[in-house]
Phi, psi and omega in degrees: 000138180291143175263127183249142178244128185288136175289350176299317177301313181301315182294323180296326177296317184293325186261352179177011176099169181281141176305151187300331183266012180295141180281159182298327178295324177293324178301315180295320179297318181298319177300315181295322179292323175298318178296320180297315180294325178296320175297318179297322179296319179294315180295330185280003175305328180294334180290331188290346176293331185240348185230139163275158185227004180254153183302136175071004174285152182288163174289153174248221174300321175250169182289155173299134184271354178297133179082011182303324186287350181240021178227164180284164174300135184060037186250013179282119183298132175088357179257137180267102181279161172292156177299325182300315181280327179298332181280352178285133181264158174094187181244163177289136171215183183301314185296316181294316180293324178298318178294317182294313183289336178292316181201086184306321183294329179279329180296317179215084183306126180099002179285171188278349187294117181274339182297130185288336178123169179248121181281327185285115184297324180290324177293322177298318179297324179295316178297319180294321177299322177291317179301329180295339181276349184274061183195144176279348178257163178286131180279126180268048177259152177237129185249131180286067191300320185293343182264005186257160173290160175293159181302318180296319180293323177301313181297313182297319179294319181293319179297316180299320181288316184285334177301330180284349183284328183293138177291140179294136180171165180300120179103353183297321180292324178294316179296317179300313181296318183290312189279320185290346178288342182241331183203169179295144177291349175299329179294332179281310189289345179272358182267168174204093186227152176284175186300319182297316181290324175297319180294320177298322179293316178297318179296321178296320179297322178289314186285324189246338187248005174081013178287143179296149177299147182254131177302147186305311183298318180294321180297322179294322177297316180297314181293322177300314182293310185296318181288335179281313187261340179226044178271182180290000000 
């Protein structure tokens, strides 16, 4: 039987620490769950292209994800969902989100979600653990933590898999090293932009997202590769 760990414990750590009577085993578990959510936050960079994640921010192409753990499926106020998702009953929980993130098109055929899905079950759990933190209330979700890979292994596995996604060409290794340090390379291969837009995106990452400045020569290699293999 799977052992489940409540995200309630996880949420209490984020908002104010572990209760005084928490056992040492729970302390260790909370640390691991925090690490899992941190991995999920990094993987979820791809979500930010279509979703806002902070309270009271407007909807984008997709609904704001803040408060997901306390609302029904297709329950974000003010967002116009597809009929396919609107017809889904119930509320979001680990099991429902795991199915959705694995293959959105199969979960609700005809929904608006363009993202093809996450195959890695541990990575999906990491993203769900992060989604549980996007709420001022405690998320009553349970994650099958004992059945998952360690946070470090999840990252290493994802990097190994996504490194194979880049098209072979001059500069691919430089792009892999630069981009995979902050987010999945899936975010790169799903784009199609000209050189100017790629440069604007890199500048935005430096100015707004905390990425280190890129040396001129290295930046030109990156732009040459991206505009050649992932251009418009």
